PDB file of N, CA, C and O in Angstrom:
ATOM      1  N   MET A   1      48.207  58.172   0.301  1.00  0.00           N
ATOM      2  CA  MET A   1      48.411  56.419   0.300  1.00  0.00           C
ATOM      3  C   MET A   1      48.830  56.099   1.696  1.00  0.00           C
ATOM      4  O   MET A   1      49.774  56.636   2.276  1.00  0.00           O
ATOM      5  N   THR A   2      48.016  55.141   2.204  1.00  0.00           N
ATOM      6  CA  THR A   2      47.909  54.659   3.679  1.00  0.00           C
ATOM      7  C   THR A   2      48.859  53.305   3.687  1.00  0.00           C
ATOM      8  O   THR A   2      48.570  52.303   3.032  1.00  0.00           O
ATOM      9  N   SER A   3      50.018  53.416   4.508  1.00  0.00           N
ATOM     10  CA  SER A   3      50.723  52.440   4.449  1.00  0.00           C
ATOM     11  C   SER A   3      50.357  50.999   5.040  1.00  0.00           C
ATOM     12  O   SER A   3      49.318  51.041   5.700  1.00  0.00           O
ATOM     13  N   ASP A   4      50.814  50.024   4.985  1.00  0.00           N
ATOM     14  CA  ASP A   4      50.318  48.417   5.901  1.00  0.00           C
ATOM     15  C   ASP A   4      50.424  48.751   7.021  1.00  0.00           C
ATOM     16  O   ASP A   4      49.408  48.474   7.659  1.00  0.00           O
ATOM     17  N   THR A   5      51.523  49.442   7.850  1.00  0.00           N
ATOM     18  CA  THR A   5      51.676  49.665   9.278  1.00  0.00           C
ATOM     19  C   THR A   5      50.476  50.556   9.664  1.00  0.00           C
ATOM     20  O   THR A   5      49.904  50.224  10.702  1.00  0.00           O
ATOM     21  N   GLN A   6      50.071  51.466   9.105  1.00  0.00           N
ATOM     22  CA  GLN A   6      48.922  52.134   9.578  1.00  0.00           C
ATOM     23  C   GLN A   6      47.685  51.414   9.337  1.00  0.00           C
ATOM     24  O   GLN A   6      46.824  51.552  10.206  1.00  0.00           O
ATOM     25  N   ILE A   7      47.421  50.700   8.375  1.00  0.00           N
ATOM     26  CA  ILE A   7      46.356  49.960   8.023  1.00  0.00           C
ATOM     27  C   ILE A   7      46.371  48.915   9.341  1.00  0.00           C
ATOM     28  O   ILE A   7      45.302  48.593   9.860  1.00  0.00           O
ATOM     29  N   ARG A   8      47.562  48.445   9.810  1.00  0.00           N
ATOM     30  CA  ARG A   8      47.583  47.383  10.744  1.00  0.00           C
ATOM     31  C   ARG A   8      46.986  48.050  12.125  1.00  0.00           C
ATOM     32  O   ARG A   8      45.992  47.618  12.710  1.00  0.00           O
ATOM     33  N   HIS A   9      47.738  49.134  12.523  1.00  0.00           N
ATOM     34  CA  HIS A   9      47.362  50.201  13.586  1.00  0.00           C
ATOM     35  C   HIS A   9      45.720  50.212  13.731  1.00  0.00           C
ATOM     36  O   HIS A   9      45.139  49.949  14.783  1.00  0.00           O
ATOM     37  N   GLN A  10      45.012  50.595  12.372  1.00  0.00           N
ATOM     38  CA  GLN A  10      43.866  50.875  12.639  1.00  0.00           C
ATOM     39  C   GLN A  10      42.798  49.913  12.790  1.00  0.00           C
ATOM     40  O   GLN A  10      41.700  50.099  13.315  1.00  0.00           O
ATOM     41  N   LEU A  11      43.414  48.506  12.088  1.00  0.00           N
ATOM     42  CA  LEU A  11      42.303  47.502  12.518  1.00  0.00           C
ATOM     43  C   LEU A  11      42.397  47.060  14.104  1.00  0.00           C
ATOM     44  O   LEU A  11      41.480  46.740  14.861  1.00  0.00           O
ATOM     45  N   ILE A  12      44.196  47.174  14.416  1.00  0.00           N
ATOM     46  CA  ILE A  12      43.862  46.819  15.893  1.00  0.00           C
ATOM     47  C   ILE A  12      42.955  47.830  16.977  1.00  0.00           C
ATOM     48  O   ILE A  12      42.420  47.586  18.058  1.00  0.00           O
ATOM     49  N   ARG A  13      43.030  48.786  16.339  1.00  0.00           N
ATOM     50  CA  ARG A  13      42.117  49.867  17.076  1.00  0.00           C
ATOM     51  C   ARG A  13      40.545  49.309  17.047  1.00  0.00           C
ATOM     52  O   ARG A  13      39.753  49.156  17.976  1.00  0.00           O
ATOM     53  N   ARG A  14      40.414  49.080  15.705  1.00  0.00           N
ATOM     54  CA  ARG A  14      39.001  48.787  15.550  1.00  0.00           C
ATOM     55  C   ARG A  14      38.376  47.453  16.333  1.00  0.00           C
ATOM     56  O   ARG A  14      37.275  47.464  16.884  1.00  0.00           O
ATOM     57  N   ILE A  15      39.211  46.378  16.290  1.00  0.00           N
ATOM     58  CA  ILE A  15      39.299  45.229  16.985  1.00  0.00           C
ATOM     59  C   ILE A  15      39.101  45.329  18.589  1.00  0.00           C
ATOM     60  O   ILE A  15      38.280  44.719  19.274  1.00  0.00           O
ATOM     61  N   GLN A  16      39.961  46.153  18.948  1.00  0.00           N
ATOM     62  CA  GLN A  16      39.628  46.616  20.408  1.00  0.00           C
ATOM     63  C   GLN A  16      38.126  47.208  20.711  1.00  0.00           C
ATOM     64  O   GLN A  16      37.702  47.062  21.857  1.00  0.00           O
ATOM     65  N   ARG A  17      37.452  47.749  19.917  1.00  0.00           N
ATOM     66  CA  ARG A  17      36.225  48.475  20.000  1.00  0.00           C
ATOM     67  C   ARG A  17      35.189  47.433  19.810  1.00  0.00           C
ATOM     68  O   ARG A  17      34.044  47.734  20.146  1.00  0.00           O
ATOM     69  N   ILE A  18      35.417  46.235  19.314  1.00  0.00           N
ATOM     70  CA  ILE A  18      34.367  45.091  18.930  1.00  0.00           C
ATOM     71  C   ILE A  18      34.011  44.359  20.120  1.00  0.00           C
ATOM     72  O   ILE A  18      34.847  44.002  20.951  1.00  0.00           O
ATOM     73  N   ARG A  19      32.436  44.072  20.230  1.00  0.00           N
ATOM     74  CA  ARG A  19      32.094  43.507  21.208  1.00  0.00           C
ATOM     75  C   ARG A  19      32.750  42.046  21.578  1.00  0.00           C
ATOM     76  O   ARG A  19      33.300  41.417  20.674  1.00  0.00           O
ATOM     77  N   ALA A  20      32.702  41.603  22.673  1.00  0.00           N
ATOM     78  CA  ALA A  20      33.443  40.482  23.031  1.00  0.00           C
ATOM     79  C   ALA A  20      32.631  39.390  22.484  1.00  0.00           C
ATOM     80  O   ALA A  20      33.225  38.335  22.261  1.00  0.00           O
ATOM     81  N   ASP A  21      31.348  39.459  22.224  1.00  0.00           N
ATOM     82  CA  ASP A  21      30.805  38.196  21.538  1.00  0.00           C
ATOM     83  C   ASP A  21      30.843  38.226  20.058  1.00  0.00           C
ATOM     84  O   ASP A  21      30.405  37.240  19.465  1.00  0.00           O
ATOM     85  N   LYS A  22      31.264  39.130  19.451  1.00  0.00           N
ATOM     86  CA  LYS A  22      31.579  39.162  17.929  1.00  0.00           C
ATOM     87  C   LYS A  22      33.021  38.743  17.758  1.00  0.00           C
ATOM     88  O   LYS A  22      33.312  38.470  16.593  1.00  0.00           O
ATOM     89  N   LEU A  23      34.012  38.625  18.667  1.00  0.00           N
ATOM     90  CA  LEU A  23      35.348  38.115  18.376  1.00  0.00           C
ATOM     91  C   LEU A  23      35.487  36.870  18.080  1.00  0.00           C
ATOM     92  O   LEU A  23      36.503  36.552  17.462  1.00  0.00           O
ATOM     93  N   ARG A  24      34.648  35.994  18.388  1.00  0.00           N
ATOM     94  CA  ARG A  24      34.878  34.555  17.596  1.00  0.00           C
ATOM     95  C   ARG A  24      34.615  34.718  16.056  1.00  0.00           C
ATOM     96  O   ARG A  24      35.393  34.214  15.246  1.00  0.00           O
ATOM     97  N   GLN A  25      33.565  35.394  15.683  1.00  0.00           N
ATOM     98  CA  GLN A  25      33.484  35.803  14.147  1.00  0.00           C
ATOM     99  C   GLN A  25      34.359  36.176  13.533  1.00  0.00           C
ATOM    100  O   GLN A  25      34.611  35.690  12.431  1.00  0.00           O
ATOM    101  N   LEU A  26      35.221  37.350  14.190  1.00  0.00           N
ATOM    102  CA  LEU A  26      36.307  37.967  13.587  1.00  0.00           C
ATOM    103  C   LEU A  26      37.450  36.696  13.508  1.00  0.00           C
ATOM    104  O   LEU A  26      38.033  36.358  12.477  1.00  0.00           O
ATOM    105  N   ASP A  27      37.590  36.190  14.619  1.00  0.00           N
ATOM    106  CA  ASP A  27      38.812  35.174  14.452  1.00  0.00           C
ATOM    107  C   ASP A  27      38.540  33.989  13.386  1.00  0.00           C
ATOM    108  O   ASP A  27      39.462  33.429  12.793  1.00  0.00           O
ATOM    109  N   ASP A  28      37.371  33.713  13.231  1.00  0.00           N
ATOM    110  CA  ASP A  28      36.951  32.841  12.380  1.00  0.00           C
ATOM    111  C   ASP A  28      37.087  33.070  10.545  1.00  0.00           C
ATOM    112  O   ASP A  28      37.278  32.267   9.632  1.00  0.00           O
ATOM    113  N   TYR A  29      36.879  34.587  10.583  1.00  0.00           N
ATOM    114  CA  TYR A  29      37.094  35.093   9.367  1.00  0.00           C
ATOM    115  C   TYR A  29      38.559  35.240   8.923  1.00  0.00           C
ATOM    116  O   TYR A  29      39.055  34.971   7.829  1.00  0.00           O
ATOM    117  N   ALA A  30      39.172  35.765  10.109  1.00  0.00           N
ATOM    118  CA  ALA A  30      40.579  35.936   9.634  1.00  0.00           C
ATOM    119  C   ALA A  30      41.389  34.582   9.626  1.00  0.00           C
ATOM    120  O   ALA A  30      42.577  34.541   9.308  1.00  0.00           O
ATOM    121  N   ALA A  31      40.703  33.550   9.974  1.00  0.00           N
ATOM    122  CA  ALA A  31      41.477  32.148   9.969  1.00  0.00           C
ATOM    123  C   ALA A  31      41.375  31.664   8.432  1.00  0.00           C
ATOM    124  O   ALA A  31      42.264  31.019   7.875  1.00  0.00           O
ATOM    125  N   LYS A  32      39.946  32.140   7.715  1.00  0.00           N
ATOM    126  CA  LYS A  32      39.570  31.909   6.655  1.00  0.00           C
ATOM    127  C   LYS A  32      40.364  32.776   5.526  1.00  0.00           C
ATOM    128  O   LYS A  32      40.409  32.478   4.332  1.00  0.00           O
ATOM    129  N   LEU A  33      40.878  33.716   6.032  1.00  0.00           N
ATOM    130  CA  LEU A  33      41.652  34.551   5.056  1.00  0.00           C
ATOM    131  C   LEU A  33      43.049  33.973   5.094  1.00  0.00           C
ATOM    132  O   LEU A  33      43.789  34.007   4.111  1.00  0.00           O
ATOM    133  N   GLU A  34      43.396  33.431   6.277  1.00  0.00           N
ATOM    134  CA  GLU A  34      44.894  33.027   6.135  1.00  0.00           C
ATOM    135  C   GLU A  34      44.898  31.701   5.405  1.00  0.00           C
ATOM    136  O   GLU A  34      45.881  31.235   4.829  1.00  0.00           O
ATOM    137  N   GLU A  35      43.664  31.121   5.490  1.00  0.00           N
ATOM    138  CA  GLU A  35      43.834  29.627   4.782  1.00  0.00           C
ATOM    139  C   GLU A  35      43.931  30.009   3.212  1.00  0.00           C
ATOM    140  O   GLU A  35      44.726  29.474   2.439  1.00  0.00           O
ATOM    141  N   ASN A  36      42.894  31.133   2.815  1.00  0.00           N
ATOM    142  CA  ASN A  36      42.988  31.174   1.518  1.00  0.00           C
ATOM    143  C   ASN A  36      44.282  31.670   0.868  1.00  0.00           C
ATOM    144  O   ASN A  36      44.487  31.458  -0.327  1.00  0.00           O
ATOM    145  N   ILE A  37      45.295  32.429   1.755  1.00  0.00           N
ATOM    146  CA  ILE A  37      46.585  32.643   1.244  1.00  0.00           C
ATOM    147  C   ILE A  37      47.367  31.420   1.483  1.00  0.00           C
ATOM    148  O   ILE A  37      48.353  31.227   0.772  1.00  0.00           O
ATOM    149  N   SER A  38      47.037  30.527   2.439  1.00  0.00           N
ATOM    150  CA  SER A  38      47.884  29.447   1.996  1.00  0.00           C
ATOM    151  C   SER A  38      47.745  28.258   1.052  1.00  0.00           C
ATOM    152  O   SER A  38      48.620  27.412   0.872  1.00  0.00           O
ATOM    153  N   ASN A  39      46.325  28.295   0.363  1.00  0.00           N
ATOM    154  CA  ASN A  39      45.981  27.471  -0.378  1.00  0.00           C
ATOM    155  C   ASN A  39      46.526  28.022  -1.903  1.00  0.00           C
ATOM    156  O   ASN A  39      46.692  27.297  -2.884  1.00  0.00           O
ATOM    157  N   LYS A  40      46.724  29.262  -1.850  1.00  0.00           N
ATOM    158  CA  LYS A  40      46.877  30.021  -3.035  1.00  0.00           C
ATOM    159  C   LYS A  40      48.685  29.855  -3.231  1.00  0.00           C
ATOM    160  O   LYS A  40      49.198  29.931  -4.347  1.00  0.00           O
ATOM    161  N   GLU A  41      49.343  29.667  -2.211  1.00  0.00           N
ATOM    162  CA  GLU A  41      50.709  29.546  -2.021  1.00  0.00           C
ATOM    163  C   GLU A  41      50.943  28.193  -2.487  1.00  0.00           C
ATOM    164  O   GLU A  41      51.830  28.033  -3.326  1.00  0.00           O
ATOM    165  N   LYS A  42      50.203  27.076  -2.020  1.00  0.00           N
ATOM    166  CA  LYS A  42      50.344  25.776  -2.451  1.00  0.00           C
ATOM    167  C   LYS A  42      50.235  25.581  -3.967  1.00  0.00           C
ATOM    168  O   LYS A  42      51.043  24.962  -4.660  1.00  0.00           O
ATOM    169  N   ILE A  43      49.022  26.252  -4.418  1.00  0.00           N
ATOM    170  CA  ILE A  43      49.028  26.083  -5.799  1.00  0.00           C
ATOM    171  C   ILE A  43      49.759  26.662  -6.641  1.00  0.00           C
ATOM    172  O   ILE A  43      49.910  26.192  -7.769  1.00  0.00           O
ATOM    173  N   LEU A  44      50.304  27.710  -6.269  1.00  0.00           N
ATOM    174  CA  LEU A  44      51.258  28.538  -7.036  1.00  0.00           C
ATOM    175  C   LEU A  44      52.584  27.770  -7.065  1.00  0.00           C
ATOM    176  O   LEU A  44      53.340  27.921  -8.024  1.00  0.00           O
ATOM    177  N   SER A  45      52.893  26.956  -6.056  1.00  0.00           N
ATOM    178  CA  SER A  45      54.356  26.348  -5.954  1.00  0.00           C
ATOM    179  C   SER A  45      54.490  25.610  -7.119  1.00  0.00           C
ATOM    180  O   SER A  45      55.589  25.526  -7.666  1.00  0.00           O
ATOM    181  N   PHE A  46      53.525  25.077  -7.556  1.00  0.00           N
ATOM    182  CA  PHE A  46      53.479  24.196  -8.753  1.00  0.00           C
ATOM    183  C   PHE A  46      53.679  24.917 -10.327  1.00  0.00           C
ATOM    184  O   PHE A  46      53.632  24.276 -11.378  1.00  0.00           O
ATOM    185  N   ALA A  47      53.883  26.224 -10.231  1.00  0.00           N
ATOM    186  CA  ALA A  47      53.886  27.312 -11.127  1.00  0.00           C
ATOM    187  C   ALA A  47      55.330  26.931 -11.937  1.00  0.00           C
ATOM    188  O   ALA A  47      56.361  27.159 -11.305  1.00  0.00           O
ATOM    189  N   GLY A  48      55.441  26.435 -13.129  1.00  0.00           N
ATOM    190  CA  GLY A  48      56.715  26.391 -13.897  1.00  0.00           C
ATOM    191  C   GLY A  48      57.244  24.764 -13.469  1.00  0.00           C
ATOM    192  O   GLY A  48      58.443  24.501 -13.562  1.00  0.00           O
ATOM    193  N   ALA A  49      56.547  24.025 -13.138  1.00  0.00           N
ATOM    194  CA  ALA A  49      57.028  22.719 -12.727  1.00  0.00           C
ATOM    195  C   ALA A  49      57.459  21.952 -13.798  1.00  0.00           C
ATOM    196  O   ALA A  49      58.407  21.172 -13.709  1.00  0.00           O
ATOM    197  N   TRP A  50      56.654  22.179 -15.053  1.00  0.00           N
ATOM    198  CA  TRP A  50      57.009  21.481 -16.129  1.00  0.00           C
ATOM    199  C   TRP A  50      57.693  22.030 -17.216  1.00  0.00           C
ATOM    200  O   TRP A  50      57.842  21.456 -18.295  1.00  0.00           O
ATOM    201  N   GLU A  51      58.247  23.507 -16.837  1.00  0.00           N
ATOM    202  CA  GLU A  51      58.649  24.265 -17.717  1.00  0.00           C
ATOM    203  C   GLU A  51      59.798  23.842 -18.434  1.00  0.00           C
ATOM    204  O   GLU A  51      59.956  24.320 -19.557  1.00  0.00           O
ATOM    205  N   ASN A  52      60.836  22.832 -17.884  1.00  0.00           N
ATOM    206  CA  ASN A  52      61.978  22.353 -18.304  1.00  0.00           C
ATOM    207  C   ASN A  52      62.029  20.801 -19.054  1.00  0.00           C
ATOM    208  O   ASN A  52      63.011  20.151 -19.415  1.00  0.00           O
ATOM    209  N   ILE A  53      60.493  20.466 -19.142  1.00  0.00           N
ATOM    210  CA  ILE A  53      60.649  19.009 -19.651  1.00  0.00           C
ATOM    211  C   ILE A  53      60.396  18.893 -20.906  1.00  0.00           C
ATOM    212  O   ILE A  53      59.605  19.542 -21.590  1.00  0.00           O
ATOM    213  N   ASP A  54      61.305  17.784 -21.286  1.00  0.00           N
ATOM    214  CA  ASP A  54      61.661  17.381 -22.513  1.00  0.00           C
ATOM    215  C   ASP A  54      60.153  17.595 -23.663  1.00  0.00           C
ATOM    216  O   ASP A  54      58.984  17.286 -23.433  1.00  0.00           O
ATOM    217  N   GLY A  55      60.622  18.089 -24.628  1.00  0.00           N
ATOM    218  CA  GLY A  55      59.389  18.104 -25.545  1.00  0.00           C
ATOM    219  C   GLY A  55      58.906  16.650 -25.883  1.00  0.00           C
ATOM    220  O   GLY A  55      57.679  16.556 -25.841  1.00  0.00           O
ATOM    221  N   ASP A  56      59.545  15.530 -26.198  1.00  0.00           N
ATOM    222  CA  ASP A  56      59.254  14.309 -26.570  1.00  0.00           C
ATOM    223  C   ASP A  56      58.317  13.681 -25.242  1.00  0.00           C
ATOM    224  O   ASP A  56      57.256  13.096 -25.463  1.00  0.00           O
ATOM    225  N   ILE A  57      58.784  13.856 -24.020  1.00  0.00           N
ATOM    226  CA  ILE A  57      58.123  13.217 -22.841  1.00  0.00           C
ATOM    227  C   ILE A  57      56.846  14.068 -22.833  1.00  0.00           C
ATOM    228  O   ILE A  57      55.754  13.553 -22.593  1.00  0.00           O
ATOM    229  N   PHE A  58      56.979  15.255 -23.074  1.00  0.00           N
ATOM    230  CA  PHE A  58      55.591  15.978 -22.880  1.00  0.00           C
ATOM    231  C   PHE A  58      54.560  15.684 -23.795  1.00  0.00           C
ATOM    232  O   PHE A  58      53.427  15.463 -23.366  1.00  0.00           O
ATOM    233  N   ASN A  59      54.832  15.651 -25.122  1.00  0.00           N
ATOM    234  CA  ASN A  59      54.072  14.867 -26.326  1.00  0.00           C
ATOM    235  C   ASN A  59      53.765  13.425 -25.975  1.00  0.00           C
ATOM    236  O   ASN A  59      52.692  13.100 -26.481  1.00  0.00           O
ATOM    237  N   GLU A  60      54.182  12.708 -25.469  1.00  0.00           N
ATOM    238  CA  GLU A  60      54.166  11.366 -24.805  1.00  0.00           C
ATOM    239  C   GLU A  60      52.822  11.333 -23.919  1.00  0.00           C
ATOM    240  O   GLU A  60      51.718  10.859 -24.185  1.00  0.00           O
ATOM    241  N   LEU A  61      53.357  12.088 -22.622  1.00  0.00           N
ATOM    242  CA  LEU A  61      52.144  12.298 -21.513  1.00  0.00           C
ATOM    243  C   LEU A  61      50.524  12.848 -22.330  1.00  0.00           C
ATOM    244  O   LEU A  61      49.395  12.381 -22.180  1.00  0.00           O
ATOM    245  N   THR A  62      50.971  13.927 -23.145  1.00  0.00           N
ATOM    246  CA  THR A  62      49.698  14.720 -23.606  1.00  0.00           C
ATOM    247  C   THR A  62      48.827  13.888 -24.825  1.00  0.00           C
ATOM    248  O   THR A  62      47.605  13.947 -24.968  1.00  0.00           O
ATOM    249  N   ASP A  63      49.906  12.996 -25.775  1.00  0.00           N
ATOM    250  CA  ASP A  63      49.042  12.417 -26.733  1.00  0.00           C
ATOM    251  C   ASP A  63      48.174  11.165 -26.106  1.00  0.00           C
ATOM    252  O   ASP A  63      47.071  10.885 -26.575  1.00  0.00           O
ATOM    253  N   ASN A  64      48.760  10.427 -25.003  1.00  0.00           N
ATOM    254  CA  ASN A  64      48.243   9.418 -24.681  1.00  0.00           C
ATOM    255  C   ASN A  64      47.423   9.408 -23.397  1.00  0.00           C
ATOM    256  O   ASN A  64      47.050   8.436 -22.740  1.00  0.00           O
ATOM    257  N   LEU A  65      47.203  10.852 -23.165  1.00  0.00           N
ATOM    258  CA  LEU A  65      46.385  11.028 -21.915  1.00  0.00           C
ATOM    259  C   LEU A  65      44.977  10.282 -21.816  1.00  0.00           C
ATOM    260  O   LEU A  65      44.610   9.513 -20.927  1.00  0.00           O
ATOM    261  N   ILE A  66      44.274  10.703 -22.960  1.00  0.00           N
ATOM    262  CA  ILE A  66      42.821  10.038 -23.018  1.00  0.00           C
ATOM    263  C   ILE A  66      42.623   8.580 -22.680  1.00  0.00           C
ATOM    264  O   ILE A  66      41.738   8.067 -21.994  1.00  0.00           O
ATOM    265  N   THR A  67      43.845   7.916 -23.439  1.00  0.00           N
ATOM    266  CA  THR A  67      43.897   6.298 -23.653  1.00  0.00           C
ATOM    267  C   THR A  67      44.398   5.662 -22.233  1.00  0.00           C
ATOM    268  O   THR A  67      43.824   4.684 -21.754  1.00  0.00           O
ATOM    269  N   ARG A  68      45.508   6.289 -21.599  1.00  0.00           N
ATOM    270  CA  ARG A  68      45.720   6.110 -20.325  1.00  0.00           C
ATOM    271  C   ARG A  68      44.489   6.314 -19.043  1.00  0.00           C
ATOM    272  O   ARG A  68      44.420   5.563 -18.070  1.00  0.00           O
ATOM    273  N   ARG A  69      43.729   7.282 -19.246  1.00  0.00           N
ATOM    274  CA  ARG A  69      42.766   7.550 -18.410  1.00  0.00           C
ATOM    275  C   ARG A  69      41.739   6.473 -18.649  1.00  0.00           C
ATOM    276  O   ARG A  69      41.414   5.785 -17.681  1.00  0.00           O
ATOM    277  N   GLN A  70      41.287   6.288 -19.614  1.00  0.00           N
ATOM    278  CA  GLN A  70      40.291   5.075 -19.921  1.00  0.00           C
ATOM    279  C   GLN A  70      40.839   3.967 -19.656  1.00  0.00           C
ATOM    280  O   GLN A  70      39.977   3.164 -19.297  1.00  0.00           O
ATOM    281  N   ARG A  71      42.273   3.359 -19.662  1.00  0.00           N
ATOM    282  CA  ARG A  71      42.589   2.296 -19.251  1.00  0.00           C
ATOM    283  C   ARG A  71      42.452   2.039 -17.806  1.00  0.00           C
ATOM    284  O   ARG A  71      41.944   1.098 -17.196  1.00  0.00           O
ATOM    285  N   ASN A  72      43.128   3.291 -17.354  1.00  0.00           N
ATOM    286  CA  ASN A  72      42.786   3.293 -15.648  1.00  0.00           C
ATOM    287  C   ASN A  72      41.550   3.097 -15.095  1.00  0.00           C
ATOM    288  O   ASN A  72      41.393   2.390 -14.100  1.00  0.00           O
ATOM    289  N   LYS A  73      40.613   3.694 -15.688  1.00  0.00           N
ATOM    290  CA  LYS A  73      39.179   3.696 -15.436  1.00  0.00           C
ATOM    291  C   LYS A  73      38.678   2.260 -15.299  1.00  0.00           C
ATOM    292  O   LYS A  73      38.112   1.828 -14.295  1.00  0.00           O
ATOM    293  N   ILE A  74      38.995   1.422 -16.632  1.00  0.00           N
ATOM    294  CA  ILE A  74      38.587   0.266 -16.587  1.00  0.00           C
ATOM    295  C   ILE A  74      38.891  -0.705 -15.411  1.00  0.00           C
ATOM    296  O   ILE A  74      38.178  -1.594 -14.945  1.00  0.00           O
ATOM    297  N   ARG A  75      40.190  -0.283 -15.041  1.00  0.00           N
ATOM    298  CA  ARG A  75      41.133  -1.261 -13.818  1.00  0.00           C
ATOM    299  C   ARG A  75      40.360  -0.738 -12.760  1.00  0.00           C
ATOM    300  O   ARG A  75      40.115  -1.736 -12.081  1.00  0.00           O
ATOM    301  N   ILE A  76      39.901   0.106 -12.288  1.00  0.00           N
ATOM    302  CA  ILE A  76      39.167   0.829 -11.017  1.00  0.00           C
ATOM    303  C   ILE A  76      37.959   0.348 -11.141  1.00  0.00           C
ATOM    304  O   ILE A  76      37.619  -0.226 -10.107  1.00  0.00           O
ATOM    305  N   ASP A  77      37.043   0.331 -12.087  1.00  0.00           N
ATOM    306  CA  ASP A  77      35.794  -0.535 -12.070  1.00  0.00           C
ATOM    307  C   ASP A  77      35.749  -1.846 -12.013  1.00  0.00           C
ATOM    308  O   ASP A  77      34.719  -2.461 -11.738  1.00  0.00           O
ATOM    309  N   GLU A  78      36.694  -2.306 -12.227  1.00  0.00           N
ATOM    310  CA  GLU A  78      36.621  -3.935 -12.066  1.00  0.00           C
ATOM    311  C   GLU A  78      36.627  -4.414 -10.579  1.00  0.00           C
ATOM    312  O   GLU A  78      36.576  -5.616 -10.317  1.00  0.00           O
TER     313      GLU A  78
END
């Protein structure tokens, strides 16, 4: 089993062997990986947000959802 530290050192060695003209591509790829991580964390930050919501309030929100959306759409279209 390879530890995170060993993998990081292996990646550093590989990066040092990459041609200079490919470094921008690698940097862009790494930036996309970081972006995906932060997006996932943002999304997961909402997990459980409604966990302790009162049952009556939840039912009111969900039962009338379609009606409220239709009402709001009419206002937006006007």
